C-alpha positions as CSV (number, residue, x, y, z in Angstrom):
1,X,0.0,0.0,0.0
2,X,1.5,3.3,-1.0
3,X,2.1,6.1,1.5
4,X,-0.5,9.0,1.5
5,X,2.0,11.4,3.3
6,X,5.1,12.9,1.7
7,X,8.0,11.7,3.9
8,X,11.8,11.6,3.8
9,X,14.3,9.9,6.3
10,X,18.0,10.9,6.2
11,X,20.3,8.5,8.1
12,X,23.9,9.3,8.6
13,X,23.8,11.8,5.7
14,X,22.2,9.2,3.3
15,X,18.6,9.8,2.0
16,X,16.9,6.4,2.5
17,X,13.4,7.6,1.3
18,X,13.5,5.4,-1.9
19,X,15.2,2.4,-0.2
20,X,12.7,2.3,2.6
21,X,9.5,3.1,0.5
22,X,8.3,-0.5,0.7
23,X,9.5,-1.3,4.2
24,X,8.8,1.7,6.4
25,X,5.5,1.0,8.3
26,X,5.0,4.0,10.6
27,X,6.6,7.2,12.0
28,X,6.1,8.7,15.4
29,X,7.6,12.0,16.5
30,X,7.1,13.4,20.1
31,X,8.0,16.8,21.3
32,X,7.2,17.5,25.0
33,X,7.6,20.8,26.8
34,X,9.9,20.5,29.8
35,X,11.6,17.2,28.6
36,X,15.3,17.1,27.8
37,X,14.9,15.7,24.3
38,X,12.4,15.1,21.4
39,X,12.0,11.5,20.4
40,X,11.4,9.6,17.1
41,X,10.3,6.1,16.5
42,X,10.4,4.3,13.1
43,X,9.0,0.9,12.5
44,X,10.2,-1.1,9.4
45,X,9.3,-4.5,7.8
46,X,12.4,-6.7,8.3
47,X,10.8,-9.9,7.4
48,X,14.0,-11.3,5.9
49,X,16.4,-9.6,8.3
50,X,17.5,-7.7,5.2
51,X,17.8,-4.2,6.7
52,X,21.2,-3.1,7.9
53,X,21.3,-2.4,11.6
54,X,22.0,1.3,12.2
55,X,24.8,2.2,14.5
56,X,24.1,4.1,17.8
57,X,24.7,7.8,17.7
58,X,24.1,8.0,13.9
59,X,22.5,11.4,12.9
60,X,19.0,11.1,11.7
61,X,16.5,13.5,10.2
62,X,12.8,13.1,9.5
63,X,10.8,15.3,7.1
64,X,7.0,15.3,6.8
65,X,5.2,17.3,4.1
66,X,8.4,19.2,3.4
67,X,9.0,20.3,7.0
68,X,11.7,19.0,9.3
69,X,9.9,17.5,12.2
70,X,12.9,15.8,13.9
71,X,16.6,16.0,14.0
72,X,18.6,13.9,16.3
73,X,20.7,10.7,16.8
74,X,19.9,7.0,16.8
75,X,19.7,5.8,20.4
76,X,19.0,2.2,20.0
77,X,17.5,-0.2,17.4
78,X,15.1,-2.9,18.5
79,X,14.4,-6.0,16.8
80,X,11.1,-7.9,17.4
81,X,9.5,-11.0,15.9
82,X,7.7,-14.3,16.3
83,X,6.8,-17.4,14.3
84,X,3.4,-16.0,13.2
85,X,4.0,-12.3,13.1
86,X,7.3,-12.0,11.2
87,X,10.0,-9.6,12.1
88,X,10.1,-5.9,12.7
89,X,13.0,-3.4,13.2
90,X,12.2,-0.4,15.3
91,X,14.6,2.5,15.3
92,X,14.5,4.7,18.4
93,X,16.1,8.2,18.3
94,X,16.4,11.2,20.5
95,X,17.0,14.8,19.8
96,X,20.5,14.9,21.4
97,X,23.4,12.5,21.6
98,X,22.8,10.4,24.7
99,X,26.3,9.0,24.5
100,X,27.8,12.5,24.8
101,X,28.9,14.7,27.8
102,X,25.5,16.1,28.6
103,X,24.8,13.4,31.1
104,X,28.4,13.5,32.6
105,X,28.5,14.7,36.3
106,X,30.4,17.8,36.8
107,X,32.2,19.2,40.0
108,X,32.9,23.0,40.1
109,X,31.5,26.1,41.8
110,X,31.2,29.9,40.9
111,X,31.3,32.8,43.2
112,X,29.3,36.0,42.6
113,X,28.0,35.0,39.1
114,X,24.7,35.0,37.3
115,X,22.7,32.0,36.1
116,X,23.7,32.6,32.5
117,X,27.4,32.3,33.4
118,X,26.9,29.2,35.5
119,X,24.8,27.4,32.8
120,X,27.3,28.5,30.1
121,X,30.2,26.9,32.0
122,X,28.1,23.7,32.4
123,X,27.2,23.6,28.8
124,X,30.8,24.3,27.7
125,X,32.2,21.5,29.8
126,X,29.4,19.3,28.1
127,X,30.5,20.3,24.6
128,X,27.3,22.3,24.0
129,X,26.1,25.7,23.5
130,X,23.2,27.1,25.5
131,X,20.6,29.9,25.2
132,X,19.2,31.1,28.5
133,X,16.1,33.2,28.6
134,X,16.9,36.9,29.5
135,X,14.3,36.5,32.4
136,X,16.6,33.8,33.9
137,X,20.0,34.7,32.7
138,X,20.5,37.7,35.0
139,X,19.5,35.9,38.3
140,X,22.5,36.4,40.5
141,X,23.9,34.5,43.5
142,X,27.0,34.6,45.6
143,X,27.5,30.9,45.2
144,X,26.7,28.4,42.4
145,X,27.8,24.7,42.6
146,X,27.5,21.6,40.5
147,X,28.3,18.8,43.0
148,X,28.1,15.8,40.8
149,X,25.3,17.0,38.7
150,X,25.2,16.9,34.9
151,X,24.1,19.6,32.6
152,X,20.7,17.7,32.0
153,X,20.1,17.3,35.9
154,X,20.8,21.0,36.5
155,X,18.8,22.2,33.6
156,X,15.7,20.1,34.6
157,X,16.0,21.0,38.2
158,X,16.2,24.8,37.5
159,X,13.3,24.5,34.9
160,X,11.1,23.1,37.5
161,X,12.2,25.7,40.1
162,X,11.9,28.7,37.8
163,X,8.8,27.6,35.7
164,X,11.0,27.1,32.6
165,X,11.4,24.5,29.8
166,X,14.8,23.0,29.5
167,X,15.6,21.2,26.0
168,X,18.6,20.0,24.2
169,X,18.4,19.7,20.4
170,X,21.6,18.6,18.7
171,X,24.4,20.6,20.2
172,X,22.1,23.4,21.4
173,X,20.6,23.6,24.9
174,X,17.8,26.0,25.8
175,X,16.3,27.2,29.1
176,X,13.2,29.2,28.2
177,X,10.6,30.8,30.3
178,X,7.5,28.7,30.2
179,X,4.0,29.9,29.0
180,X,5.0,33.2,27.3
181,X,4.7,31.8,23.7
182,X,8.2,33.2,23.0
183,X,11.6,31.7,22.3
184,X,14.6,32.7,24.4
185,X,15.6,35.1,21.7
186,X,12.2,36.9,22.1
187,X,10.8,35.6,18.8
188,X,7.1,34.4,18.7
189,X,6.5,30.7,18.6
190,X,4.0,29.7,16.0
191,X,0.3,29.4,16.5
192,X,-1.7,26.6,14.9
193,X,-5.6,26.6,14.4
194,X,-7.8,23.6,15.4
195,X,-11.1,24.3,13.8
196,X,-14.4,22.3,13.9
197,X,-15.6,21.7,11.3
198,X,-12.2,21.7,9.7
199,X,-8.9,20.2,10.5
200,X,-10.1,19.2,14.0
201,X,-10.8,15.5,14.3
202,X,-11.4,15.0,18.0
203,X,-11.1,16.9,21.2
204,X,-11.1,16.3,25.0
205,X,-10.7,19.5,26.9
206,X,-11.3,20.6,30.6
207,X,-11.1,24.4,30.2
208,X,-11.4,25.0,33.9
209,X,-9.8,23.0,36.7
210,X,-9.6,24.5,40.4
211,X,-7.3,21.7,41.8
212,X,-4.0,23.3,41.2
213,X,-5.2,26.8,41.7
214,X,-3.9,29.1,44.6
215,X,-4.9,32.6,45.6
216,X,-1.4,33.6,46.5
217,X,2.2,32.3,47.3
218,X,4.6,32.7,50.1
219,X,8.4,31.9,50.3
220,X,10.8,32.1,53.1
221,X,14.4,33.4,52.9
222,X,17.2,34.3,55.1
223,X,18.2,37.9,55.3
224,X,22.0,38.1,56.3
225,X,21.9,41.8,57.2
226,X,19.3,41.4,60.0
227,X,20.3,37.7,60.7
228,X,16.6,36.6,60.5
229,X,14.3,34.7,58.4
230,X,11.8,36.8,56.3
231,X,8.8,36.0,54.0
232,X,7.8,37.3,50.7
233,X,4.2,37.0,49.5
234,X,2.8,37.4,46.1
235,X,-1.0,37.7,45.1
236,X,-1.6,35.4,42.1
237,X,-4.9,37.3,41.2
238,X,-6.6,34.0,40.8
239,X,-10.4,34.0,41.6
240,X,-10.5,30.1,41.4
241,X,-8.2,29.6,44.3
242,X,-8.4,30.5,48.0
243,X,-5.4,28.6,49.5
244,X,-1.8,30.0,49.8
245,X,0.9,28.1,48.0
246,X,3.7,28.1,50.7
247,X,7.0,27.1,49.4
248,X,8.5,24.3,51.6
249,X,12.1,24.9,51.0
250,X,13.9,28.0,52.1
251,X,15.1,30.1,49.1
252,X,18.4,31.9,48.9
253,X,17.3,35.5,49.2
254,X,14.5,38.0,48.3
255,X,15.3,38.0,44.5
256,X,15.2,34.1,44.4
257,X,11.8,34.3,46.3
258,X,10.4,36.7,43.8
259,X,11.5,34.4,40.9
260,X,10.1,31.2,42.6
261,X,6.8,32.9,43.4
262,X,6.5,34.1,39.9
263,X,7.1,30.6,38.7
264,X,4.4,29.1,40.9
265,X,1.9,31.8,39.7
266,X,2.7,30.8,36.1
267,X,2.4,27.2,37.1
268,X,-1.2,27.8,38.4
269,X,-2.1,29.6,35.1
270,X,-0.8,26.8,33.1
271,X,-2.8,24.1,35.1
272,X,-5.9,26.2,35.1
273,X,-7.2,23.8,32.3
274,X,-5.8,21.0,30.1
275,X,-6.9,18.7,27.3
276,X,-5.9,17.2,24.0
277,X,-6.9,17.6,20.3
278,X,-6.4,15.4,17.3
279,X,-5.7,17.3,14.0
280,X,-5.1,16.5,10.4
281,X,-1.2,16.4,10.2
282,X,0.0,19.9,11.3
283,X,3.7,20.0,11.0
284,X,3.9,23.6,12.2
285,X,2.9,22.8,15.7
286,X,5.7,23.0,18.4
287,X,5.7,22.6,22.1
288,X,5.3,25.9,23.9
289,X,3.6,27.4,20.9
290,X,-0.2,28.1,20.9
291,X,-3.2,26.5,19.5
292,X,-6.3,28.5,18.7
293,X,-9.4,26.2,19.3
294,X,-12.6,27.2,17.6
295,X,-15.9,25.7,16.6
296,X,-16.3,23.3,19.6
297,X,-18.5,25.2,22.1
298,X,-18.7,28.4,24.2
299,X,-16.3,28.1,27.1
300,X,-14.0,25.7,25.5
301,X,-12.9,27.8,22.4
302,X,-9.9,29.9,23.0
303,X,-6.2,29.9,22.9
304,X,-4.1,27.3,24.7
305,X,-0.5,26.7,25.2
306,X,0.9,23.5,23.5
307,X,2.4,21.2,26.2
308,X,3.2,18.4,23.9
309,X,3.1,17.4,20.2
310,X,2.9,14.1,18.6
311,X,3.1,13.6,14.8
312,X,2.1,10.2,13.7
313,X,1.9,8.7,10.2
314,X,1.6,5.2,8.9
315,X,1.5,3.5,5.5
316,X,-2.0,2.0,6.2
317,X,-3.6,4.7,8.5
318,X,-2.9,7.9,7.1
319,X,-1.5,10.7,9.5
320,X,-2.5,13.0,12.4
321,X,-1.1,15.4,14.9
322,X,-2.1,15.1,18.6
323,X,-1.7,18.1,20.8
324,X,-1.6,18.2,24.6
325,X,-3.0,21.5,25.8
326,X,-2.6,23.6,28.9
327,X,-3.1,27.3,30.0
328,X,-6.5,28.2,28.7
329,X,-6.9,31.8,27.5
330,X,-8.7,33.9,25.0
331,X,-12.0,33.2,26.5
332,X,-11.5,29.5,27.4
333,X,-13.0,28.5,30.6
334,X,-15.7,31.1,30.6
335,X,-19.2,30.7,29.0
336,X,-20.3,34.3,28.6
337,X,-23.7,33.6,27.1
338,X,-26.7,35.1,28.9
339,X,-28.8,32.6,30.8
340,X,-32.1,31.7,29.4
341,X,-35.3,33.2,31.0
342,X,-36.4,31.4,34.2
343,X,-38.9,28.5,33.5
344,X,-41.5,27.4,35.9
345,X,-40.6,24.3,37.8
346,X,-43.9,22.7,36.8
347,X,-42.7,22.5,33.3
348,X,-40.0,19.9,34.4
349,X,-42.3,17.9,36.7
350,X,-42.8,14.2,35.9
351,X,-46.3,13.3,34.8
352,X,-48.6,11.6,37.4
353,X,-51.0,8.7,37.0
354,X,-53.8,11.3,37.0
355,X,-52.4,13.2,34.1
356,X,-51.7,10.1,32.2
357,X,-55.3,9.3,32.5
């Protein structure tokens, strides 16, 4: 059965599109916000064991409908088979070289430096470049240390703490401020449209969820000048919450308290709603970009931040893009329609034996 989707696979610099035209079964690409790497899975018909086993750490690129949706390195090939089902070769790849120094523990410290300098040294030791969002790069501390932590471990820890997204693609690492719709260089990330009727196949969306909502936040820190503990509070301006999000750990100083509370405020905004949509293949969707949902219903239509993207295509089943959505906005979560006129309760009463005759 011929493919209905235009695809290309380049492995180790060699274009295998023609050679794999009859054996490639399906393609799956995942891009998750906050994870260290994109992933790619390819399934091939290896019925005669004829396919050459790719080497680990081989560069690989996948192109769908003319757009590059994945660039990374082969992590591991997987062969499966049985007497009745034949043999398959599954190629699993990640967006960065998992055999490189990004996972290597490092031991050093810096005095009186900012976060951009600290992460720059970590990345340099790992053989990578790094872009740090200006909102984070200038955070200054009198002491930074990497005591046996790798660039990946530090990046993911700081992303959780500061409300950021840490990613490694190829030889480039990124720590971006989450939920802004902007890349670290200030450029706007793309917006895609999910329209019903139109390209929207299926949706499952909760536009309002109070479970993770707080009215305010509070963080404790130690003031060296007065030799006492102090607290910083921030009003989250959230009408859905009543509780205060008290940060359990003690932060370094007032500046870090402000940064952590701002992160918790943005976390609450992000978790105010969630859901997923299935679209016709939409190669322009990226994690941390936005999705405009329209045509579903009042209170659900609006703009959401894309928390995850999955492109899937197969020789037999066509193709689609699945988006995980967070952070409802643009009217999502609020049904502004006027209520209907009050109706007499008698109109809703169940019929009695007398009225039924």
